[in-house]
C-alpha atoms as an extended CHARMM CRD file, in Angstrom:
* protein
*
       297  EXT
         1         1  UNK       CA              0.0000000000        0.0000000000        0.0000000000  PROA      1               0.0000000000
         2         2  UNK       CA              1.3080000000        3.4350000000       -0.9030000000  PROA      2               0.0000000000
         3         3  UNK       CA              2.1440000000        5.6040000000        2.0860000000  PROA      3               0.0000000000
         4         4  UNK       CA             -0.0120000000        8.3830000000        0.6820000000  PROA      4               0.0000000000
         5         5  UNK       CA             -3.0750000000        6.1250000000        0.5180000000  PROA      5               0.0000000000
         6         6  UNK       CA             -4.1820000000        6.7530000000        4.0810000000  PROA      6               0.0000000000
         7         7  UNK       CA             -7.8640000000        6.7660000000        3.1770000000  PROA      7               0.0000000000
         8         8  UNK       CA            -10.3560000000        4.2000000000        1.9860000000  PROA      8               0.0000000000
         9         9  UNK       CA            -13.6290000000        4.2920000000        0.1210000000  PROA      9               0.0000000000
        10        10  UNK       CA            -16.2340000000        1.7100000000        1.1020000000  PROA      10              0.0000000000
        11        11  UNK       CA            -19.1100000000        0.5670000000       -1.1000000000  PROA      11              0.0000000000
        12        12  UNK       CA            -21.7010000000       -1.7840000000        0.3900000000  PROA      12              0.0000000000
        13        13  UNK       CA            -25.3300000000       -2.8110000000        0.6230000000  PROA      13              0.0000000000
        14        14  UNK       CA            -27.5520000000       -5.4420000000        2.1260000000  PROA      14              0.0000000000
        15        15  UNK       CA            -31.2210000000       -6.2300000000        1.7470000000  PROA      15              0.0000000000
        16        16  UNK       CA            -32.5050000000       -7.0530000000        5.2220000000  PROA      16              0.0000000000
        17        17  UNK       CA            -35.5990000000       -5.9820000000        7.1510000000  PROA      17              0.0000000000
        18        18  UNK       CA            -34.6470000000       -3.1290000000        9.5110000000  PROA      18              0.0000000000
        19        19  UNK       CA            -37.0860000000       -2.5510000000       12.3920000000  PROA      19              0.0000000000
        20        20  UNK       CA            -37.8830000000        1.1670000000       12.8140000000  PROA      20              0.0000000000
        21        21  UNK       CA            -35.6130000000        2.1110000000        9.9270000000  PROA      21              0.0000000000
        22        22  UNK       CA            -36.2220000000        5.8520000000       10.2990000000  PROA      22              0.0000000000
        23        23  UNK       CA            -34.9310000000        5.8110000000       13.8640000000  PROA      23              0.0000000000
        24        24  UNK       CA            -31.9940000000        3.6430000000       12.8230000000  PROA      24              0.0000000000
        25        25  UNK       CA            -31.1170000000        6.2190000000       10.1240000000  PROA      25              0.0000000000
        26        26  UNK       CA            -31.1040000000        9.0380000000       12.6660000000  PROA      26              0.0000000000
        27        27  UNK       CA            -28.9020000000        7.0630000000       15.0540000000  PROA      27              0.0000000000
        28        28  UNK       CA            -26.5840000000        6.0150000000       12.2350000000  PROA      28              0.0000000000
        29        29  UNK       CA            -26.1190000000        9.6380000000       11.1430000000  PROA      29              0.0000000000
        30        30  UNK       CA            -25.0980000000       10.6220000000       14.6710000000  PROA      30              0.0000000000
        31        31  UNK       CA            -22.6900000000        7.6800000000       14.7800000000  PROA      31              0.0000000000
        32        32  UNK       CA            -21.0910000000        8.6030000000       11.4230000000  PROA      32              0.0000000000
        33        33  UNK       CA            -20.6490000000       12.2130000000       12.5130000000  PROA      33              0.0000000000
        34        34  UNK       CA            -18.9450000000       11.0990000000       15.7070000000  PROA      34              0.0000000000
        35        35  UNK       CA            -16.6720000000        8.7410000000       13.7500000000  PROA      35              0.0000000000
        36        36  UNK       CA            -16.0360000000       11.5760000000       11.2400000000  PROA      36              0.0000000000
        37        37  UNK       CA            -16.5580000000        9.5420000000        8.0800000000  PROA      37              0.0000000000
        38        38  UNK       CA            -18.1130000000       11.1460000000        5.0020000000  PROA      38              0.0000000000
        39        39  UNK       CA            -20.3840000000        9.8090000000        2.2880000000  PROA      39              0.0000000000
        40        40  UNK       CA            -23.9420000000        8.9420000000        1.3260000000  PROA      40              0.0000000000
        41        41  UNK       CA            -25.8950000000        6.2140000000        3.0950000000  PROA      41              0.0000000000
        42        42  UNK       CA            -29.4780000000        5.2360000000        2.3550000000  PROA      42              0.0000000000
        43        43  UNK       CA            -31.5200000000        3.2910000000        4.8790000000  PROA      43              0.0000000000
        44        44  UNK       CA            -34.9250000000        1.7900000000        4.1690000000  PROA      44              0.0000000000
        45        45  UNK       CA            -37.2120000000       -0.7680000000        5.7230000000  PROA      45              0.0000000000
        46        46  UNK       CA            -35.6430000000       -3.2270000000        3.2430000000  PROA      46              0.0000000000
        47        47  UNK       CA            -31.9740000000       -2.6070000000        4.0900000000  PROA      47              0.0000000000
        48        48  UNK       CA            -28.9270000000       -0.3550000000        3.7390000000  PROA      48              0.0000000000
        49        49  UNK       CA            -26.9410000000        0.9890000000        0.7800000000  PROA      49              0.0000000000
        50        50  UNK       CA            -23.8960000000        3.1430000000        1.2970000000  PROA      50              0.0000000000
        51        51  UNK       CA            -20.6300000000        4.5180000000        0.0450000000  PROA      51              0.0000000000
        52        52  UNK       CA            -18.3540000000        6.4350000000        2.3810000000  PROA      52              0.0000000000
        53        53  UNK       CA            -14.7670000000        7.5170000000        2.8460000000  PROA      53              0.0000000000
        54        54  UNK       CA            -12.4870000000        7.8250000000        5.8360000000  PROA      54              0.0000000000
        55        55  UNK       CA             -9.0470000000        7.0220000000        7.1180000000  PROA      55              0.0000000000
        56        56  UNK       CA             -7.9610000000        3.4090000000        7.3540000000  PROA      56              0.0000000000
        57        57  UNK       CA             -8.6390000000        3.4700000000       11.0930000000  PROA      57              0.0000000000
        58        58  UNK       CA            -12.0760000000        5.0600000000       10.6540000000  PROA      58              0.0000000000
        59        59  UNK       CA            -13.1940000000        2.6500000000        7.9610000000  PROA      59              0.0000000000
        60        60  UNK       CA            -11.9310000000       -0.3560000000        9.9340000000  PROA      60              0.0000000000
        61        61  UNK       CA            -13.9540000000        0.8650000000       12.8960000000  PROA      61              0.0000000000
        62        62  UNK       CA            -17.0240000000        1.4480000000       10.7390000000  PROA      62              0.0000000000
        63        63  UNK       CA            -16.9080000000       -2.0470000000        9.2320000000  PROA      63              0.0000000000
        64        64  UNK       CA            -16.3730000000       -3.6400000000       12.6300000000  PROA      64              0.0000000000
        65        65  UNK       CA            -19.2100000000       -1.7040000000       14.2540000000  PROA      65              0.0000000000
        66        66  UNK       CA            -21.6820000000       -2.3530000000       11.4620000000  PROA      66              0.0000000000
        67        67  UNK       CA            -20.9110000000       -6.0740000000       11.4320000000  PROA      67              0.0000000000
        68        68  UNK       CA            -21.4000000000       -6.1610000000       15.1930000000  PROA      68              0.0000000000
        69        69  UNK       CA            -25.0830000000       -5.5490000000       14.4890000000  PROA      69              0.0000000000
        70        70  UNK       CA            -26.6500000000       -9.0050000000       13.8650000000  PROA      70              0.0000000000
        71        71  UNK       CA            -28.5740000000       -7.5740000000       10.9170000000  PROA      71              0.0000000000
        72        72  UNK       CA            -25.3180000000       -6.8510000000        9.0700000000  PROA      72              0.0000000000
        73        73  UNK       CA            -22.9470000000       -9.5030000000       10.4010000000  PROA      73              0.0000000000
        74        74  UNK       CA            -22.2340000000      -10.8380000000        6.9010000000  PROA      74              0.0000000000
        75        75  UNK       CA            -22.3370000000       -7.5870000000        4.9390000000  PROA      75              0.0000000000
        76        76  UNK       CA            -19.7680000000       -7.3710000000        2.1380000000  PROA      76              0.0000000000
        77        77  UNK       CA            -17.6170000000       -4.2550000000        1.7300000000  PROA      77              0.0000000000
        78        78  UNK       CA            -15.8980000000       -3.3080000000       -1.5080000000  PROA      78              0.0000000000
        79        79  UNK       CA            -12.7880000000       -1.3400000000       -0.6030000000  PROA      79              0.0000000000
        80        80  UNK       CA            -10.7490000000        1.1630000000       -2.6340000000  PROA      80              0.0000000000
        81        81  UNK       CA             -7.5860000000        2.8560000000       -1.4280000000  PROA      81              0.0000000000
        82        82  UNK       CA             -7.4710000000        6.6490000000       -1.6720000000  PROA      82              0.0000000000
        83        83  UNK       CA             -5.2770000000        9.5650000000       -0.6870000000  PROA      83              0.0000000000
        84        84  UNK       CA             -8.1380000000       11.7640000000        0.5440000000  PROA      84              0.0000000000
        85        85  UNK       CA            -11.8610000000       11.8220000000        1.2780000000  PROA      85              0.0000000000
        86        86  UNK       CA            -14.1350000000       11.0790000000       -1.6930000000  PROA      86              0.0000000000
        87        87  UNK       CA            -16.9760000000       13.1250000000       -0.1810000000  PROA      87              0.0000000000
        88        88  UNK       CA            -17.2980000000       16.5550000000        1.3560000000  PROA      88              0.0000000000
        89        89  UNK       CA            -20.0680000000       15.7260000000        3.8420000000  PROA      89              0.0000000000
        90        90  UNK       CA            -21.9320000000       12.8500000000        5.4400000000  PROA      90              0.0000000000
        91        91  UNK       CA            -25.5430000000       12.1540000000        4.4630000000  PROA      91              0.0000000000
        92        92  UNK       CA            -27.6160000000        9.3960000000        6.0480000000  PROA      92              0.0000000000
        93        93  UNK       CA            -31.2120000000        9.3640000000        4.8660000000  PROA      93              0.0000000000
        94        94  UNK       CA            -34.2720000000        7.2100000000        5.1930000000  PROA      94              0.0000000000
        95        95  UNK       CA            -35.9930000000        6.2710000000        1.9300000000  PROA      95              0.0000000000
        96        96  UNK       CA            -38.9280000000        4.0610000000        1.0920000000  PROA      96              0.0000000000
        97        97  UNK       CA            -36.7400000000        2.0660000000       -1.3210000000  PROA      97              0.0000000000
        98        98  UNK       CA            -32.9820000000        1.6140000000       -1.5000000000  PROA      98              0.0000000000
        99        99  UNK       CA            -33.2670000000        1.7630000000       -5.2850000000  PROA      99              0.0000000000
       100       100  UNK       CA            -36.2600000000        3.8020000000       -6.4090000000  PROA      100             0.0000000000
       101       101  UNK       CA            -38.3180000000        1.5030000000       -8.6040000000  PROA      101             0.0000000000
       102       102  UNK       CA            -42.0080000000        1.9190000000       -7.7080000000  PROA      102             0.0000000000
       103       103  UNK       CA            -42.7660000000       -1.4440000000       -9.2700000000  PROA      103             0.0000000000
       104       104  UNK       CA            -46.3600000000       -2.6160000000       -9.0310000000  PROA      104             0.0000000000
       105       105  UNK       CA            -45.3420000000       -5.9410000000       -7.4640000000  PROA      105             0.0000000000
       106       106  UNK       CA            -43.4640000000       -6.5160000000       -4.1800000000  PROA      106             0.0000000000
       107       107  UNK       CA            -39.8420000000       -7.5070000000       -4.7760000000  PROA      107             0.0000000000
       108       108  UNK       CA            -37.5600000000       -9.1190000000       -2.2240000000  PROA      108             0.0000000000
       109       109  UNK       CA            -34.0800000000       -9.7280000000       -3.6990000000  PROA      109             0.0000000000
       110       110  UNK       CA            -33.4710000000      -12.3400000000       -1.0200000000  PROA      110             0.0000000000
       111       111  UNK       CA            -36.1650000000      -14.5280000000       -2.5650000000  PROA      111             0.0000000000
       112       112  UNK       CA            -36.3350000000      -13.3890000000       -6.2030000000  PROA      112             0.0000000000
       113       113  UNK       CA            -33.3150000000      -12.2800000000       -8.2130000000  PROA      113             0.0000000000
       114       114  UNK       CA            -31.1500000000      -13.4760000000      -11.0590000000  PROA      114             0.0000000000
       115       115  UNK       CA            -28.4820000000      -16.1530000000      -10.7100000000  PROA      115             0.0000000000
       116       116  UNK       CA            -25.2150000000      -14.6400000000       -9.4980000000  PROA      116             0.0000000000
       117       117  UNK       CA            -22.1300000000      -14.9630000000      -11.6680000000  PROA      117             0.0000000000
       118       118  UNK       CA            -18.5820000000      -14.5750000000      -10.3880000000  PROA      118             0.0000000000
       119       119  UNK       CA            -16.3020000000      -12.2770000000      -12.4260000000  PROA      119             0.0000000000
       120       120  UNK       CA            -14.7720000000      -15.3360000000      -14.1090000000  PROA      120             0.0000000000
       121       121  UNK       CA            -18.1840000000      -16.7850000000      -14.9660000000  PROA      121             0.0000000000
       122       122  UNK       CA            -19.4210000000      -13.4060000000      -16.1970000000  PROA      122             0.0000000000
       123       123  UNK       CA            -16.3540000000      -13.0730000000      -18.4260000000  PROA      123             0.0000000000
       124       124  UNK       CA            -17.0990000000      -16.4760000000      -19.9080000000  PROA      124             0.0000000000
       125       125  UNK       CA            -20.7390000000      -15.5270000000      -20.5560000000  PROA      125             0.0000000000
       126       126  UNK       CA            -19.6260000000      -12.3000000000      -22.2520000000  PROA      126             0.0000000000
       127       127  UNK       CA            -17.9250000000      -14.3780000000      -24.9290000000  PROA      127             0.0000000000
       128       128  UNK       CA            -20.9640000000      -16.5030000000      -25.7610000000  PROA      128             0.0000000000
       129       129  UNK       CA            -22.8080000000      -15.6250000000      -28.9560000000  PROA      129             0.0000000000
       130       130  UNK       CA            -26.2110000000      -16.6340000000      -27.5890000000  PROA      130             0.0000000000
       131       131  UNK       CA            -26.0730000000      -14.2920000000      -24.5840000000  PROA      131             0.0000000000
       132       132  UNK       CA            -27.6370000000      -10.8260000000      -24.3380000000  PROA      132             0.0000000000
       133       133  UNK       CA            -25.6840000000       -8.3430000000      -22.2020000000  PROA      133             0.0000000000
       134       134  UNK       CA            -27.8220000000       -5.7100000000      -20.4770000000  PROA      134             0.0000000000
       135       135  UNK       CA            -26.4230000000       -2.6550000000      -18.7130000000  PROA      135             0.0000000000
       136       136  UNK       CA            -28.4570000000       -2.0830000000      -15.5470000000  PROA      136             0.0000000000
       137       137  UNK       CA            -27.4290000000        1.5390000000      -15.1340000000  PROA      137             0.0000000000
       138       138  UNK       CA            -28.5110000000        4.8620000000      -16.6110000000  PROA      138             0.0000000000
       139       139  UNK       CA            -27.5930000000        6.0770000000      -20.0840000000  PROA      139             0.0000000000
       140       140  UNK       CA            -24.9580000000        8.6100000000      -18.9550000000  PROA      140             0.0000000000
       141       141  UNK       CA            -23.1140000000        5.8930000000      -17.0240000000  PROA      141             0.0000000000
       142       142  UNK       CA            -23.1050000000        3.6390000000      -20.0860000000  PROA      142             0.0000000000
       143       143  UNK       CA            -21.7380000000        6.4420000000      -22.2450000000  PROA      143             0.0000000000
       144       144  UNK       CA            -18.5800000000        6.7100000000      -20.1340000000  PROA      144             0.0000000000
       145       145  UNK       CA            -17.8620000000        2.9780000000      -20.0960000000  PROA      145             0.0000000000
       146       146  UNK       CA            -19.5540000000       -0.4070000000      -20.4830000000  PROA      146             0.0000000000
       147       147  UNK       CA            -19.0300000000       -4.0800000000      -21.2110000000  PROA      147             0.0000000000
       148       148  UNK       CA            -18.4190000000       -4.8490000000      -24.8430000000  PROA      148             0.0000000000
       149       149  UNK       CA            -21.5990000000       -5.4310000000      -26.8780000000  PROA      149             0.0000000000
       150       150  UNK       CA            -23.8520000000       -4.4700000000      -23.9570000000  PROA      150             0.0000000000
       151       151  UNK       CA            -27.2630000000       -3.0000000000      -24.6630000000  PROA      151             0.0000000000
       152       152  UNK       CA            -27.5250000000        0.6830000000      -23.7230000000  PROA      152             0.0000000000
       153       153  UNK       CA            -30.7760000000        1.3450000000      -21.8340000000  PROA      153             0.0000000000
       154       154  UNK       CA            -32.2680000000        4.5770000000      -23.1330000000  PROA      154             0.0000000000
       155       155  UNK       CA            -33.3950000000        5.8320000000      -19.7410000000  PROA      155             0.0000000000
       156       156  UNK       CA            -32.3670000000        8.4020000000      -17.1640000000  PROA      156             0.0000000000
       157       157  UNK       CA            -33.7310000000        6.8170000000      -13.9790000000  PROA      157             0.0000000000
       158       158  UNK       CA            -33.9400000000        3.2680000000      -12.7020000000  PROA      158             0.0000000000
       159       159  UNK       CA            -37.7110000000        3.3800000000      -12.2190000000  PROA      159             0.0000000000
       160       160  UNK       CA            -38.1010000000        3.5260000000      -16.0150000000  PROA      160             0.0000000000
       161       161  UNK       CA            -36.7260000000       -0.0100000000      -16.3930000000  PROA      161             0.0000000000
       162       162  UNK       CA            -39.9710000000       -2.0760000000      -16.1770000000  PROA      162             0.0000000000
       163       163  UNK       CA            -41.5960000000       -0.2010000000      -19.0490000000  PROA      163             0.0000000000
       164       164  UNK       CA            -38.3360000000       -0.1750000000      -21.0200000000  PROA      164             0.0000000000
       165       165  UNK       CA            -38.0340000000       -3.9520000000      -20.6600000000  PROA      165             0.0000000000
       166       166  UNK       CA            -41.5730000000       -4.4800000000      -21.9450000000  PROA      166             0.0000000000
       167       167  UNK       CA            -40.9820000000       -2.2570000000      -24.9500000000  PROA      167             0.0000000000
       168       168  UNK       CA            -37.4620000000       -3.3620000000      -25.8840000000  PROA      168             0.0000000000
       169       169  UNK       CA            -36.6470000000       -6.8710000000      -24.6320000000  PROA      169             0.0000000000
       170       170  UNK       CA            -39.9670000000       -8.7280000000      -24.5660000000  PROA      170             0.0000000000
       171       171  UNK       CA            -38.9680000000      -10.8370000000      -27.5900000000  PROA      171             0.0000000000
       172       172  UNK       CA            -35.9080000000      -12.1610000000      -25.7480000000  PROA      172             0.0000000000
       173       173  UNK       CA            -37.6380000000      -13.6790000000      -22.7260000000  PROA      173             0.0000000000
       174       174  UNK       CA            -36.3320000000      -17.1590000000      -23.5370000000  PROA      174             0.0000000000
       175       175  UNK       CA            -32.7170000000      -16.1330000000      -24.1750000000  PROA      175             0.0000000000
       176       176  UNK       CA            -29.9640000000      -15.9940000000      -21.5370000000  PROA      176             0.0000000000
       177       177  UNK       CA            -29.5140000000      -12.3990000000      -20.3540000000  PROA      177             0.0000000000
       178       178  UNK       CA            -26.6550000000      -11.2270000000      -18.1430000000  PROA      178             0.0000000000
       179       179  UNK       CA            -26.9510000000       -7.9290000000      -16.2890000000  PROA      179             0.0000000000
       180       180  UNK       CA            -24.5060000000       -5.6930000000      -14.4780000000  PROA      180             0.0000000000
       181       181  UNK       CA            -24.3360000000       -2.3960000000      -12.5760000000  PROA      181             0.0000000000
       182       182  UNK       CA            -21.7560000000       -0.5150000000      -10.5130000000  PROA      182             0.0000000000
       183       183  UNK       CA            -21.8190000000       -2.4210000000       -7.2330000000  PROA      183             0.0000000000
       184       184  UNK       CA            -24.5750000000       -4.9840000000       -7.7060000000  PROA      184             0.0000000000
       185       185  UNK       CA            -27.5610000000       -3.5100000000       -5.8800000000  PROA      185             0.0000000000
       186       186  UNK       CA            -29.4930000000       -2.3020000000       -8.9210000000  PROA      186             0.0000000000
       187       187  UNK       CA            -29.2520000000       -5.6920000000      -10.6170000000  PROA      187             0.0000000000
       188       188  UNK       CA            -30.6400000000       -7.3550000000       -7.5060000000  PROA      188             0.0000000000
       189       189  UNK       CA            -33.8550000000       -5.4490000000       -8.2130000000  PROA      189             0.0000000000
       190       190  UNK       CA            -33.5950000000       -5.4150000000      -12.0110000000  PROA      190             0.0000000000
       191       191  UNK       CA            -33.3100000000       -9.1940000000      -12.3150000000  PROA      191             0.0000000000
       192       192  UNK       CA            -36.2280000000       -9.5790000000       -9.9150000000  PROA      192             0.0000000000
       193       193  UNK       CA            -38.3150000000       -7.3910000000      -12.2020000000  PROA      193             0.0000000000
       194       194  UNK       CA            -37.2260000000       -9.4180000000      -15.2200000000  PROA      194             0.0000000000
       195       195  UNK       CA            -38.2070000000      -12.6960000000      -13.5930000000  PROA      195             0.0000000000
       196       196  UNK       CA            -41.5550000000      -11.1800000000      -12.5980000000  PROA      196             0.0000000000
       197       197  UNK       CA            -42.0400000000      -10.0680000000      -16.1980000000  PROA      197             0.0000000000
       198       198  UNK       CA            -41.5470000000      -13.6100000000      -17.5030000000  PROA      198             0.0000000000
       199       199  UNK       CA            -37.8660000000      -13.6560000000      -18.4790000000  PROA      199             0.0000000000
       200       200  UNK       CA            -36.6210000000      -17.1940000000      -17.9850000000  PROA      200             0.0000000000
       201       201  UNK       CA            -32.7980000000      -17.1890000000      -17.9770000000  PROA      201             0.0000000000
       202       202  UNK       CA            -31.5250000000      -14.1690000000      -16.0380000000  PROA      202             0.0000000000
       203       203  UNK       CA            -28.1170000000      -13.5920000000      -14.4480000000  PROA      203             0.0000000000
       204       204  UNK       CA            -26.3240000000      -10.8010000000      -12.5820000000  PROA      204             0.0000000000
       205       205  UNK       CA            -22.6730000000       -9.9310000000      -12.0420000000  PROA      205             0.0000000000
       206       206  UNK       CA            -22.0400000000      -10.5240000000       -8.3580000000  PROA      206             0.0000000000
       207       207  UNK       CA            -20.4240000000       -7.4860000000       -6.7630000000  PROA      207             0.0000000000
       208       208  UNK       CA            -20.8970000000       -5.3860000000       -9.8750000000  PROA      208             0.0000000000
       209       209  UNK       CA            -18.3700000000       -3.7220000000      -12.1470000000  PROA      209             0.0000000000
       210       210  UNK       CA            -16.0800000000       -2.6140000000       -9.3240000000  PROA      210             0.0000000000
       211       211  UNK       CA            -15.6160000000       -6.1970000000       -8.1320000000  PROA      211             0.0000000000
       212       212  UNK       CA            -15.0480000000       -7.3800000000      -11.6990000000  PROA      212             0.0000000000
       213       213  UNK       CA            -12.2200000000       -4.8560000000      -12.0980000000  PROA      213             0.0000000000
       214       214  UNK       CA            -10.4450000000       -6.1180000000       -8.9880000000  PROA      214             0.0000000000
       215       215  UNK       CA            -10.5120000000       -9.8020000000       -9.9150000000  PROA      215             0.0000000000
       216       216  UNK       CA             -6.8890000000      -10.8780000000      -10.3880000000  PROA      216             0.0000000000
       217       217  UNK       CA             -7.7080000000      -13.4390000000      -13.0510000000  PROA      217             0.0000000000
       218       218  UNK       CA            -10.1620000000      -11.4550000000      -15.1610000000  PROA      218             0.0000000000
       219       219  UNK       CA             -8.4520000000       -8.0450000000      -14.7130000000  PROA      219             0.0000000000
       220       220  UNK       CA            -11.4460000000       -6.1450000000      -16.0570000000  PROA      220             0.0000000000
       221       221  UNK       CA            -11.2150000000       -7.6440000000      -19.5490000000  PROA      221             0.0000000000
       222       222  UNK       CA            -13.9420000000       -6.7410000000      -22.0500000000  PROA      222             0.0000000000
       223       223  UNK       CA            -14.9310000000       -3.6030000000      -20.1320000000  PROA      223             0.0000000000
       224       224  UNK       CA            -14.3070000000       -0.5710000000      -22.3170000000  PROA      224             0.0000000000
       225       225  UNK       CA            -13.9610000000        2.9640000000      -20.9770000000  PROA      225             0.0000000000
       226       226  UNK       CA            -14.2690000000        3.9550000000      -17.3310000000  PROA      226             0.0000000000
       227       227  UNK       CA            -16.8550000000        3.2050000000      -14.6610000000  PROA      227             0.0000000000
       228       228  UNK       CA            -18.9220000000        6.1030000000      -13.3570000000  PROA      228             0.0000000000
       229       229  UNK       CA            -18.9600000000        6.2780000000       -9.5480000000  PROA      229             0.0000000000
       230       230  UNK       CA            -21.0810000000        8.4280000000       -7.2630000000  PROA      230             0.0000000000
       231       231  UNK       CA            -18.3620000000       10.2890000000       -5.3750000000  PROA      231             0.0000000000
       232       232  UNK       CA            -15.7920000000       13.0020000000       -6.0290000000  PROA      232             0.0000000000
       233       233  UNK       CA            -13.6560000000       10.6710000000       -8.1530000000  PROA      233             0.0000000000
       234       234  UNK       CA            -16.4890000000       10.5740000000      -10.7550000000  PROA      234             0.0000000000
       235       235  UNK       CA            -14.8830000000        7.6670000000      -12.6280000000  PROA      235             0.0000000000
       236       236  UNK       CA            -12.5070000000        4.7480000000      -12.0230000000  PROA      236             0.0000000000
       237       237  UNK       CA            -10.5040000000        2.4560000000      -14.2890000000  PROA      237             0.0000000000
       238       238  UNK       CA            -11.8240000000       -1.1160000000      -14.5680000000  PROA      238             0.0000000000
       239       239  UNK       CA             -9.8690000000       -2.7570000000      -17.3830000000  PROA      239             0.0000000000
       240       240  UNK       CA             -6.3860000000       -3.4140000000      -16.0410000000  PROA      240             0.0000000000
       241       241  UNK       CA             -5.0040000000       -4.7380000000      -19.3560000000  PROA      241             0.0000000000
       242       242  UNK       CA             -3.5680000000       -3.0290000000      -22.4270000000  PROA      242             0.0000000000
       243       243  UNK       CA             -6.8610000000       -3.5660000000      -24.2870000000  PROA      243             0.0000000000
       244       244  UNK       CA             -8.5040000000       -0.6730000000      -22.4310000000  PROA      244             0.0000000000
       245       245  UNK       CA            -10.0560000000        1.8590000000      -24.8120000000  PROA      245             0.0000000000
       246       246  UNK       CA            -11.8790000000        5.1790000000      -24.4980000000  PROA      246             0.0000000000
       247       247  UNK       CA            -15.5520000000        4.9790000000      -25.4930000000  PROA      247             0.0000000000
       248       248  UNK       CA            -16.8390000000        8.3180000000      -24.2000000000  PROA      248             0.0000000000
       249       249  UNK       CA            -17.1940000000       11.2950000000      -26.5500000000  PROA      249             0.0000000000
       250       250  UNK       CA            -16.6480000000       14.9520000000      -25.7950000000  PROA      250             0.0000000000
       251       251  UNK       CA            -19.9460000000       16.8170000000      -25.4210000000  PROA      251             0.0000000000
       252       252  UNK       CA            -18.5440000000       19.6810000000      -27.5100000000  PROA      252             0.0000000000
       253       253  UNK       CA            -16.4100000000       18.1720000000      -30.2740000000  PROA      253             0.0000000000
       254       254  UNK       CA            -17.2970000000       14.4390000000      -30.1800000000  PROA      254             0.0000000000
       255       255  UNK       CA            -13.6420000000       13.4260000000      -29.8560000000  PROA      255             0.0000000000
       256       256  UNK       CA            -12.8250000000       10.4510000000      -27.5930000000  PROA      256             0.0000000000
       257       257  UNK       CA            -12.8430000000       11.5180000000      -23.9280000000  PROA      257             0.0000000000
       258       258  UNK       CA            -13.4480000000       10.0130000000      -20.5090000000  PROA      258             0.0000000000
       259       259  UNK       CA            -13.6140000000       12.9680000000      -18.1270000000  PROA      259             0.0000000000
       260       260  UNK       CA            -16.9570000000       14.0040000000      -16.6250000000  PROA      260             0.0000000000
       261       261  UNK       CA            -17.3000000000       17.5570000000      -15.2880000000  PROA      261             0.0000000000
       262       262  UNK       CA            -20.1740000000       19.6870000000      -14.0280000000  PROA      262             0.0000000000
       263       263  UNK       CA            -21.0000000000       22.8580000000      -15.9150000000  PROA      263             0.0000000000
       264       264  UNK       CA            -19.2670000000       25.8140000000      -14.2440000000  PROA      264             0.0000000000
       265       265  UNK       CA            -22.6010000000       27.6300000000      -14.1570000000  PROA      265             0.0000000000
       266       266  UNK       CA            -24.0620000000       26.5600000000      -10.8030000000  PROA      266             0.0000000000
       267       267  UNK       CA            -27.5920000000       27.2220000000      -12.0320000000  PROA      267             0.0000000000
       268       268  UNK       CA            -27.0300000000       24.6150000000      -14.7710000000  PROA      268             0.0000000000
       269       269  UNK       CA            -24.4680000000       22.1630000000      -13.3680000000  PROA      269             0.0000000000
       270       270  UNK       CA            -24.9860000000       19.8550000000      -16.3600000000  PROA      270             0.0000000000
       271       271  UNK       CA            -22.6890000000       16.8670000000      -16.0570000000  PROA      271             0.0000000000
       272       272  UNK       CA            -20.9680000000       16.2090000000      -19.3650000000  PROA      272             0.0000000000
       273       273  UNK       CA            -17.9610000000       14.4420000000      -20.8530000000  PROA      273             0.0000000000
       274       274  UNK       CA            -15.1730000000       16.7190000000      -22.1120000000  PROA      274             0.0000000000
       275       275  UNK       CA            -11.7670000000       16.3330000000      -23.7200000000  PROA      275             0.0000000000
       276       276  UNK       CA             -8.8080000000       18.2630000000      -22.2930000000  PROA      276             0.0000000000
       277       277  UNK       CA             -8.8550000000       20.8810000000      -25.0580000000  PROA      277             0.0000000000
       278       278  UNK       CA            -12.5590000000       21.6780000000      -24.7280000000  PROA      278             0.0000000000
       279       279  UNK       CA            -12.4210000000       21.7660000000      -20.9500000000  PROA      279             0.0000000000
       280       280  UNK       CA             -9.8180000000       24.5170000000      -21.2770000000  PROA      280             0.0000000000
       281       281  UNK       CA            -11.2580000000       26.4730000000      -24.2010000000  PROA      281             0.0000000000
       282       282  UNK       CA            -14.8440000000       26.2600000000      -22.9110000000  PROA      282             0.0000000000
       283       283  UNK       CA            -13.7410000000       27.2200000000      -19.3920000000  PROA      283             0.0000000000
       284       284  UNK       CA            -15.7380000000       24.3660000000      -17.8850000000  PROA      284             0.0000000000
       285       285  UNK       CA            -19.0890000000       25.5250000000      -19.2790000000  PROA      285             0.0000000000
       286       286  UNK       CA            -21.4230000000       23.2510000000      -21.2190000000  PROA      286             0.0000000000
       287       287  UNK       CA            -22.5710000000       26.0490000000      -23.5270000000  PROA      287             0.0000000000
       288       288  UNK       CA            -21.8590000000       29.6390000000      -24.5090000000  PROA      288             0.0000000000
       289       289  UNK       CA            -25.1820000000       30.5910000000      -22.9190000000  PROA      289             0.0000000000
       290       290  UNK       CA            -24.0310000000       29.2800000000      -19.5380000000  PROA      290             0.0000000000
       291       291  UNK       CA            -20.7260000000       31.1200000000      -19.8360000000  PROA      291             0.0000000000
       292       292  UNK       CA            -22.4880000000       34.3480000000      -20.7670000000  PROA      292             0.0000000000
       293       293  UNK       CA            -24.8860000000       33.8710000000      -17.8640000000  PROA      293             0.0000000000
       294       294  UNK       CA            -22.0010000000       33.7440000000      -15.3850000000  PROA      294             0.0000000000
       295       295  UNK       CA            -19.7330000000       36.3840000000      -16.9260000000  PROA      295             0.0000000000
       296       296  UNK       CA            -22.5770000000       38.8850000000      -17.3440000000  PROA      296             0.0000000000
       297       297  UNK       CA            -22.7570000000       39.4350000000      -13.5880000000  PROA      297             0.0000000000
């Protein structure tokens, strides 16, 4: 471990019934503030979903304390080394759903979800000609990086998936379909929806893209571009081989690029991919209108 990497970033989730989840969220926020970790944690009646950053000592303490709760004794943490915090603040919030879906049928991932594939198994499935690869994320995440030959879902929010599946994949209900997302939680729900909708042969990448990129044998093969993450890093490298390629395109000039920035106009804040040249010449703005809006004051 590099001496400068004194911080860690944790990514984790677990579907488990939490009694009085709203109260638990309030207590957990107070705990996180006392521990001085930062990040975003969602707590619902159905479980917990979080990503946070802290020093090695803080994150070790957090993992130990959370696992000391019988509800989370077997929770799995995905760990990245870092040289600083990946968040500016700590947010712990209660939500009705960990992943907003608003599906018209009850879904419990512990009883209904797609078959889990290890990174090695997923890599093998990726190379089969009879398999459909479905990205379980939003369109802007796909645009920065994705598995080779994966279907790009033309949607902005996860709750659009049920209707999108009916309109775009209904004819493939009898074909093997493998799904993936960043850390695994969205595919827990997505594959449950697919099974409820009559899809027969559904799989999910266990641990998501971030776990796939850390597998020593697979080394992120067949993932092109970078993986969008929901912290200050914005994106991380997955493919650890020399076959890594850039798939993103600059919002301004359409040249290959893999850097996401927010528009420098705070009233816009559009997140867009830019190349180095356009980031400099456009001064971080997504349009001339946004630049004029700021410089006119």
